[in-house]
C-alpha positions in Angstrom: -0.2 -0.2 0.2 2.6 2.4 0.4 4.2 2.1 -2.8 0.4 2.5 -4.1 -0.3 5.4 -2.4 2.8 7.4 -3.7 1.8 6.2 -6.9 -0.9 8.0 -6.3 0.0 10.9 -5.0 2.7 11.5 -8.1 -0.4 11.1 -10.3 -2.3 13.2 -7.9 0.8 15.7 -8.4 0.4 16.1 -12.8 -0.4 19.0 -13.9 -2.6 17.4 -16.9 -4.5 20.2 -18.1 -0.8 22.2 -18.7 0.4 18.7 -19.9 -1.9 18.5 -22.8 -1.6 22.2 -23.5 2.2 21.6 -23.7 1.8 18.5 -26.2 -0.4 20.8 -28.2 1.6 23.9 -28.3 4.9 21.4 -29.4 2.3 20.3 -31.9 1.0 23.6 -33.7 4.0 25.3 -33.5 6.1 22.4 -35.0 3.2 22.1 -38.1 3.2 26.2 -38.0 6.9 26.3 -38.1 8.0 23.4 -40.0 4.7 24.2 -42.9 5.7 27.6 -42.9 8.7 27.6 -43.6 8.8 25.2 -46.5 5.7 27.3 -47.7 7.4 30.5 -48.0 10.2 28.7 -50.1 7.9 27.6 -52.3 6.0 31.0 -52.7 9.3 32.6 -54.0 9.5 30.1 -56.9 5.6 29.9 -57.5 5.6 33.9 -57.5 8.8 33.8 -59.7 7.6 31.5 -62.1 3.8 32.5 -63.0 3.1 36.1 -61.2 6.3 38.5 -61.9 8.9 38.8 -64.7 10.9 40.9 -63.1 12.9 40.2 -60.2 12.5 43.7 -58.7 8.4 43.1 -58.9 9.1 40.7 -55.9 12.3 41.9 -54.1 10.1 42.8 -50.9 8.1 39.7 -51.1 12.2 37.6 -51.3 13.2 39.9 -48.4 10.4 39.4 -46.2 10.3 35.6 -47.2 13.6 35.6 -46.0 13.5 37.4 -42.7 10.8 35.4 -42.1 12.3 31.9 -42.2 14.7 33.9 -39.8 11.7 34.6 -37.1 10.6 30.9 -37.8 13.7 29.9 -36.0 13.1 31.6 -33.2 9.6 31.0 -32.4 10.4 27.1 -32.3 13.1 27.5 -30.2 11.2 30.1 -28.0 8.2 28.2 -27.8 10.0 24.8 -26.6 11.6 26.5 -23.9 8.5 28.6 -22.9 5.9 25.4 -22.5 8.8 23.4 -20.3 8.5 26.9 -18.1 4.7 27.1 -18.2 4.9 22.9 -17.5 7.4 23.1 -14.5 4.8 26.2 -13.4 1.6 23.6 -14.0 4.1 20.9 -11.9 4.7 23.4 -9.2 0.9 24.7 -9.1 -0.2 21.6 -8.6 1.3 20.3 -5.8 1.2 23.6 -4.0 -2.3 23.4 -4.4 -3.3 20.0 -3.9 -0.5 19.8 -1.1 0.6 16.5 -2.3 4.4 16.6 -0.8 3.9 17.1 3.3 4.7 20.9 4.2 5.7 21.7 0.3 3.2 25.3 -0.1 2.3 28.8 -1.9 4.6 31.7 -1.3 4.4 34.8 -2.1 7.4 34.9 -4.4 5.7 31.9 -6.1 2.2 33.0 -6.6 4.3 36.6 -8.1 5.8 34.5 -10.7 2.1 32.5 -11.7 0.5 35.7 -12.2 3.8 36.8 -14.7 2.8 33.6 -16.4 -0.3 34.8 -16.9 -0.1 37.9 -18.1 2.7 37.1 -20.6 0.8 33.8 -21.9 -2.3 36.1 -22.1 -0.4 38.3 -24.3 0.9 36.3 -26.8 -1.8 34.7 -27.0 -3.6 38.5 -28.5 -0.5 38.5 -30.3 -1.0 34.7 -31.8 -4.5 35.5 -32.6 -3.0 37.6 -35.2 -0.5 35.7 -36.3 -3.6 33.2 -36.8 -5.5 35.6 -38.9 -2.5 36.4 -41.4 -1.8 32.7 -42.0 -5.0 32.7 -43.2 -4.3 35.3 -46.0 -2.4 33.1 -48.3 -5.0 29.7 -47.6 -7.7 32.2 -49.3 -5.8 32.8 -52.1 -4.9 29.2 -53.0 -8.5 28.6 -51.9 -10.0 31.1 -54.5 -7.4 30.0 -57.1 -8.5 26.3 -57.0 -12.1 27.5 -57.1 -11.0 30.1 -60.1 -9.5 26.5 -61.8 -12.6 25.1 -61.6 -14.6 27.3 -63.3 -12.4 27.6 -66.1 -12.3 23.8 -66.5 -16.1 23.8 -66.7 -16.4 26.7 -68.5 -14.1 25.2 -71.5 -16.7 22.0 -71.7 -19.6 24.1 -72.5 -20.6 26.3 -74.9 -19.4 29.7 -73.1 -15.4 28.5 -73.7 -14.4 32.0 -74.5 -15.7 33.5 -71.7 -12.9 31.5 -69.8 -10.5 34.3 -70.5 -12.3 36.4 -68.1 -11.8 34.4 -64.9 -8.5 35.7 -63.4 -6.3 35.4 -60.6 -4.7 39.1 -59.4 -2.0 38.3 -56.3 -1.4 41.9 -56.2 -5.2 42.0 -54.6 -3.7 40.1 -51.3 -0.7 42.2 -51.2 1.8 39.4 -51.9 3.1 41.8 -55.1 3.1 45.9 -55.7 0.3 46.9 -58.4 3.1 47.7 -60.9 3.8 44.0 -61.0 3.9 42.3 -64.6 2.0 40.7 -65.2 0.4 39.8 -61.8 -2.6 38.7 -62.9 -3.1 34.9 -65.1 -6.6 34.2 -66.3 -8.3 31.1 -68.6 -6.5 28.5 -69.8 -3.0 29.9 -67.7 -4.6 29.4 -65.2 -6.2 26.1 -65.2 -2.5 25.2 -66.5 -1.1 26.4 -63.5 -3.5 24.5 -61.0 -2.4 21.3 -62.2 1.5 21.6 -61.8 2.7 19.8 -58.4 4.2 23.5 -57.0 0.6 24.7 -56.6 -0.9 21.5 -54.4 2.5 21.5 -52.2 2.2 25.2 -51.5 -1.0 24.6 -50.9 -1.1 22.1 -48.3 2.0 23.8 -46.7 0.0 26.5 -46.2 -2.8 24.6 -44.7 -0.6 23.1 -41.9 0.7 26.2 -40.9 -2.6 27.4 -40.6 -3.8 24.3 -38.5 -0.2 24.2 -36.5 -1.3 28.5 -35.9 -4.9 27.4 -34.5 -3.3 24.5 -32.8 -0.9 26.9 -30.8 -3.6 29.2 -29.9 -5.6 26.5 -28.6 -2.9 25.8 -26.6 -2.1 29.0 -25.0 -5.9 29.7 -24.4 -5.7 26.1 -21.9 -2.1 27.3 -20.5 -4.5 30.8 -19.7 -7.2 28.6 -18.1 -5.4 26.7 -16.3 -2.7 28.7 -14.6 -5.6 31.3 -13.9 -7.4 28.9 -11.9 -3.9 27.3 -10.1 -3.4 31.2 -9.6 -6.8 31.9 -7.7 -6.7 28.7 -5.4 -2.8 29.7 -4.5 -4.3 33.3 -3.8 -6.6 31.6 -1.6 -4.6 29.1 0.3 -2.0 32.5 0.9 -5.0 34.2 2.1 -5.7 31.1 4.4 -1.8 31.9 6.1 -0.7 28.7 4.2 3.1 29.8 3.4 6.2 27.6 3.7 
């Protein structure tokens, strides 16, 4: 029974919510960073081949891709360390709340540390909500492009064959290219042929992975906020009762 009681106490001290959030965070960041990095690399090739003939037309986009790929490396490292810190904080607060390890109790410093993590995680969640919104833009572009290609294919099989040239996709309206980029727009059969290339589907799938990863990471941050807020509230209650080391 002694060994059994010890196992039960150890399992009771595990912060399952924080552990779940950490697993979701690592999964989401891996999808976002891996998919986003490769998607940006394919985007440069994709734009260069079909939407911009002059290098100067997409030099800003190329610089953005290069620098954001470095940001992705930093994000991966940051979230790996931050996830470990939040998981460790979850172990601390869960142990203090449940009073699992004998005389181990909440301290004022511990409560201040928990409050700091709550504020920082909330700020990160707001920032990541913006990132999540931006990752939807390239996904929307490829969805619209695929829909336009489907429309071209339908028109090519009907008596409205000549109208397919009016179905176009303009990368400039999404902010990917400046308005003076040439051609910046593709129409008709040219558009339909682009949609049949492997580069299109690979880039499309990679952006979907990055979008899904950003959503999973955002969910993990919200779970972190809920878990740390609840644990802090209980620690605050214990502190008012005078329970300290």
